[in-house]
C-alpha positions in Angstrom: 16.2 -5.2 -14.3 12.6 -4.8 -15.2 10.8 -2.3 -13.1 7.2 -3.3 -12.4 6.2 -0.2 -10.5 6.8 1.9 -7.4 5.4 3.6 -4.4 7.6 6.6 -4.2 11.1 5.3 -3.8 9.9 1.8 -2.9 10.5 0.0 -6.2 8.9 -3.3 -7.4 11.2 -5.0 -9.8 12.4 -8.3 -11.3 15.9 -9.2 -12.5 18.1 -12.3 -12.7 19.4 -11.6 -9.2 16.5 -10.1 -7.5 12.7 -10.6 -7.3 10.8 -7.8 -5.5 7.2 -7.9 -6.7 3.8 -6.7 -5.7 0.7 -9.0 -5.3 -2.9 -8.9 -4.3 -3.6 -5.3 -5.3 -7.1 -4.1 -4.2 -8.4 -0.6 -5.0 -11.4 0.6 -3.1 -13.5 3.7 -3.9 -16.6 5.0 -2.1 -18.9 7.9 -1.7 -20.5 9.6 1.3 -24.1 10.2 2.1 -25.7 12.1 5.0 -28.8 10.4 6.4 -31.7 12.6 7.5 -34.3 11.0 9.8 -38.0 11.7 8.9 -40.9 11.0 11.1 -42.7 7.7 10.0 -40.7 7.6 6.7 -37.5 6.0 5.6 -34.5 8.3 6.0 -33.7 10.7 3.3 -30.2 10.3 1.9 -28.2 13.3 0.7 -25.0 12.8 -1.4 -22.2 14.7 0.2 -19.2 13.7 -2.0 -16.5 11.2 -2.6 -14.5 9.3 0.0 -10.8 9.0 -0.2 -9.8 5.9 -2.2 -7.8 3.2 -0.6 -5.4 0.7 -2.1 -4.0 -2.4 -0.4 -1.4 -4.9 -1.6 1.2 -7.3 -0.4 4.9 -7.5 -0.9 6.9 -10.7 -0.5 10.6 -10.3 0.5 13.1 -13.2 0.7 16.9 -13.4 0.9 16.6 -16.4 -1.3 15.2 -14.1 -4.0 18.0 -11.5 -3.5 16.2 -9.1 -1.2 17.0 -8.1 2.4 13.5 -8.3 4.0 14.4 -6.1 7.1 16.0 -3.4 5.0 12.8 -3.2 2.8 10.6 -3.2 5.9 12.6 -0.3 7.4 12.2 1.7 4.2 8.4 1.1 4.3 8.2 2.0 8.0 10.2 5.2 7.5 7.8 6.4 4.8 4.8 5.5 6.9 6.0 7.1 10.1 7.0 10.3 8.2 3.6 10.5 6.7 5.3 10.7 3.3 2.9 11.3 0.3 4.0 9.3 -2.7 2.9 8.4 -6.2 1.7 4.8 -6.7 2.6 3.4 -10.1 2.3 0.0 -11.8 3.8 -0.2 -15.2 3.3 3.2 -16.8 -0.1 3.8 -15.0 -0.2 6.1 -12.0 -3.1 5.2 -9.8 -5.5 7.8 -8.4 -5.7 11.5 -9.0 -3.4 12.5 -6.1 -0.6 11.0 -4.0 -0.9 8.2 -1.4 0.1 7.8 2.2 0.7 4.5 4.0 -1.9 4.3 6.7 -1.4 0.7 7.9 1.2 -2.1 7.6 1.2 -5.6 8.8 4.3 -7.7 8.6 4.4 -11.5 8.6 8.0 -12.4 9.7 8.0 -15.9 8.3 11.6 -17.3 8.5 14.8 -16.6 10.4 18.2 -18.1 10.3 20.0 -19.6 13.4 21.4 -16.1 14.3 18.0 -14.4 14.3 18.4 -12.7 10.9 15.1 -12.3 9.1 15.1 -14.4 5.9 11.5 -14.2 4.6 8.7 -11.7 5.2 5.4 -10.8 3.7 4.3 -7.2 4.2 0.7 -6.0 3.7 0.3 -2.3 3.0 -2.8 -0.1 3.1 -2.7 3.3 1.3 -5.1 6.2 1.5 -5.5 8.9 -1.2 -3.8 12.1 0.0 -5.1 15.4 -1.2 -3.0 18.4 -0.2 -5.4 21.3 -0.6 
């Protein structure tokens, strides 16, 4: 099994029997400015610091690729609902200076079998940089 990366204990990997990969990674950074109104002049901007970074990505789960989509979704939901702060790693690179929390998920439940079992799903995840100070 080749491990591609991980978000805490949510592992992205590829093997002969299982494909569980990450796609469409987007990392956003920003800064904050306070705006001070001035009479008959343009507002004066004051740099007030960095915003928390965000990362978003998608995961594709399919029983046809050796993954149980519902089990993976439950693992993601448990981490999100617990507010679990996790490291985000792709390859050997840890992203950000701190840990990350899952702030939002959306789940496209794409295919079911005749008994109502989920066969294919795409999960979109949004992370926010978590600083515990």
